[in-house]
C-alpha positions as CSV (number, residue, x, y, z in Angstrom):
1,M,9.8,13.6,-8.0
2,I,12.8,15.7,-8.7
3,F,15.5,16.1,-11.3
4,I,19.0,16.9,-9.9
5,T,21.9,16.6,-12.0
6,P,24.4,16.3,-10.1
7,Y,22.5,15.4,-7.1
8,S,22.9,15.9,-3.5
9,V,21.8,13.1,-1.3
10,R,20.8,16.2,1.2
11,E,19.1,18.1,-1.2
12,I,17.1,15.0,-2.0
13,V,16.0,14.6,1.1
14,R,15.3,17.9,1.9
15,R,12.9,18.2,-1.1
16,V,11.3,14.4,-1.2
17,G,11.1,13.6,2.7
18,L,11.7,10.6,4.1
19,P,10.3,7.9,3.6
20,M,11.0,7.7,-0.1
21,F,11.4,5.5,-3.3
22,V,14.3,5.6,-5.5
23,K,13.6,3.9,-8.7
24,P,14.5,3.5,-12.3
25,T,12.4,5.5,-15.0
26,V,11.8,2.4,-17.0
27,G,11.3,-1.1,-16.4
28,G,9.1,-3.0,-14.2
29,S,8.7,-5.6,-11.8
30,S,10.0,-3.5,-8.9
31,F,13.4,-3.9,-10.2
32,G,16.0,-1.7,-9.0
33,V,13.4,-0.1,-6.6
34,T,14.8,1.0,-3.0
35,K,12.3,2.3,0.1
36,V,14.6,4.5,1.6
37,K,13.9,5.5,5.5
38,C,17.0,7.1,6.4
39,E,19.7,9.7,4.8
40,E,22.0,7.1,4.6
41,E,20.4,4.7,2.6
42,V,19.9,7.3,-0.4
43,E,23.1,7.0,-2.0
44,A,23.2,2.8,-2.2
45,A,19.5,3.2,-3.5
46,I,20.7,5.5,-6.4
47,R,23.5,3.2,-7.2
48,H,21.2,0.2,-7.0
49,A,18.8,2.0,-9.4
50,F,21.3,3.0,-12.1
51,T,21.9,-0.5,-12.5
52,E,18.5,-0.8,-14.3
53,C,18.8,2.3,-16.5
54,D,20.3,5.7,-17.0
55,M,17.8,7.6,-15.3
56,V,16.6,7.6,-11.7
57,I,13.9,9.3,-9.8
58,A,13.2,9.8,-6.1
59,E,9.7,10.3,-5.0
60,E,7.6,10.2,-1.7
61,A,6.6,7.4,-0.3
62,I,2.8,7.7,0.4
63,E,1.4,5.2,2.8
64,G,-2.0,3.3,2.0
65,R,-3.5,0.6,0.3
66,E,-2.4,-0.9,-3.0
67,I,-5.1,-0.4,-5.6
68,T,-5.7,-1.2,-9.4
69,N,-8.0,-1.0,-11.8
70,G,-8.4,-2.5,-15.6
71,V,-9.4,-0.4,-18.3
72,Y,-10.2,-1.3,-21.7
73,K,-11.9,0.2,-25.0
74,V,-14.2,-1.7,-27.1
75,H,-15.9,-0.2,-30.4
76,G,-15.0,3.4,-29.1
77,S,-16.4,3.0,-25.7
78,I,-14.0,2.7,-22.4
79,R,-15.1,0.0,-20.3
80,K,-13.8,-0.3,-16.3
81,L,-13.0,-4.1,-14.7
82,P,-13.7,-4.2,-11.2
83,V,-11.3,-2.6,-8.7
84,T,-8.8,-4.7,-6.9
85,E,-7.0,-4.3,-3.7
86,I,-3.1,-6.0,-3.4
87,V,-2.3,-6.9,0.1
88,T,1.2,-7.9,1.2
89,D,3.0,-8.3,4.4
90,R,6.0,-7.1,2.5
91,E,7.2,-3.2,3.1
92,Y,5.7,-3.0,-0.2
93,F,4.5,-4.7,-3.7
94,D,8.1,-5.6,-4.6
95,Y,9.3,-8.3,-6.9
96,E,8.3,-10.9,-4.3
97,A,5.1,-9.6,-3.5
98,K,4.4,-9.5,-7.4
99,Y,6.0,-12.9,-8.5
100,L,6.6,-15.3,-5.5
101,G,3.2,-15.4,-3.9
102,K,3.7,-12.7,-1.0
103,S,0.6,-11.0,-1.8
104,D,-3.3,-11.5,-2.3
105,E,-5.4,-9.7,-4.8
106,I,-8.5,-9.0,-3.0
107,C,-11.2,-8.5,-6.2
108,P,-13.6,-7.0,-5.8
109,A,-11.6,-4.9,-3.4
110,P,-13.3,-4.2,-0.1
111,L,-14.4,-0.6,-0.8
112,D,-17.6,1.3,-0.6
113,A,-19.6,2.2,-3.6
114,D,-18.5,5.8,-3.6
115,T,-14.6,5.0,-3.3
116,T,-14.8,2.3,-6.2
117,S,-16.5,4.7,-8.3
118,R,-14.0,7.8,-7.8
119,I,-11.3,5.3,-8.5
120,Q,-13.1,3.8,-11.9
121,N,-13.9,7.2,-13.0
122,M,-10.4,8.5,-12.4
123,S,-9.0,5.4,-14.4
124,E,-11.7,6.3,-17.3
125,R,-10.0,10.0,-17.4
126,I,-6.6,9.0,-16.9
127,Y,-6.9,6.0,-20.1
128,S,-8.7,8.8,-22.3
129,F,-6.1,11.9,-21.1
130,M,-3.0,9.5,-22.0
131,G,-4.6,8.0,-25.1
132,C,-4.4,4.5,-24.4
133,S,-5.8,1.7,-26.3
134,G,-6.3,-1.9,-25.8
135,V,-6.0,-2.8,-22.2
136,V,-4.2,-1.0,-19.2
137,R,-4.1,-1.4,-15.4
138,I,-3.7,1.6,-13.4
139,D,-2.2,1.6,-10.0
140,Y,-2.9,3.9,-6.9
141,I,-2.8,4.2,-3.4
142,L,-5.7,4.9,-1.0
143,T,-4.7,6.7,1.9
144,K,-6.7,6.0,5.2
145,E,-8.2,9.6,4.8
146,G,-9.7,8.5,1.4
147,D,-7.2,10.1,-1.0
148,I,-6.3,8.5,-4.0
149,Y,-2.8,9.0,-5.3
150,F,-2.3,7.8,-9.1
151,L,1.1,5.6,-9.4
152,E,1.3,4.6,-13.0
153,V,-0.1,3.2,-15.9
154,N,0.8,-0.5,-17.0
155,T,0.4,-0.3,-20.6
156,V,1.2,-4.1,-21.1
157,P,-0.3,-5.7,-18.2
158,G,0.2,-9.4,-17.4
159,M,-2.6,-11.6,-18.9
160,T,-1.4,-15.4,-17.5
161,K,-4.3,-16.7,-15.9
162,E,-3.0,-15.7,-12.0
163,S,-2.5,-12.2,-13.1
164,L,-4.5,-9.4,-12.4
165,I,-6.5,-8.5,-15.5
166,P,-7.9,-11.8,-16.0
167,R,-9.1,-12.1,-12.4
168,Q,-10.9,-8.8,-12.8
169,V,-12.3,-9.9,-16.1
170,E,-13.5,-13.1,-14.5
171,V,-15.4,-11.1,-11.6
172,A,-16.8,-8.6,-14.2
173,G,-18.6,-12.0,-15.6
174,L,-16.6,-12.2,-18.9
175,E,-15.0,-15.0,-20.3
176,L,-11.3,-14.3,-21.0
177,K,-11.6,-15.6,-24.5
178,D,-14.6,-13.2,-25.0
179,F,-12.5,-10.5,-23.5
180,I,-9.7,-11.0,-25.8
181,S,-11.8,-11.5,-28.7
182,Q,-13.3,-7.8,-28.0
183,L,-9.9,-6.4,-27.8
184,L,-9.1,-7.7,-31.1
185,D,-12.0,-6.6,-32.9
């Protein structure tokens, strides 16, 4: 991530590299996000991101598997839900992949026990470090070399029947109503 005002497209490309993501710093659902593959696309991507807010970031595109993990706290104890892999034939996990059926969520993710444990333990540490409460969803990229890159914390993850947290709750063997009751307690 870089902060340059006024910005230079050439300097952004030099410091971040290609491909990169240009996106607004607030919002969600991939609104305003562009995956940039060449220098000529940077300016349009920045303008597009600025349609969503008044601050934009550029960050390196990390190739790998989209992974997410729900974490919550009950009676002072942090609990980790099963890890989920998000698979899409889209270029990245964009709006269409998220909301228009262009992705599959595989829960539990087809990962070895060590990788699953590393992701869940990282999620617990991030949850604690950031002072989270209630339920959050933490997103990662898992590279083919096995490196785990933290992307973001979703502090208000979707809770519809079709969204990721309820699926993780179900795979964990919990009833959604019991899970929500625990959160409310």
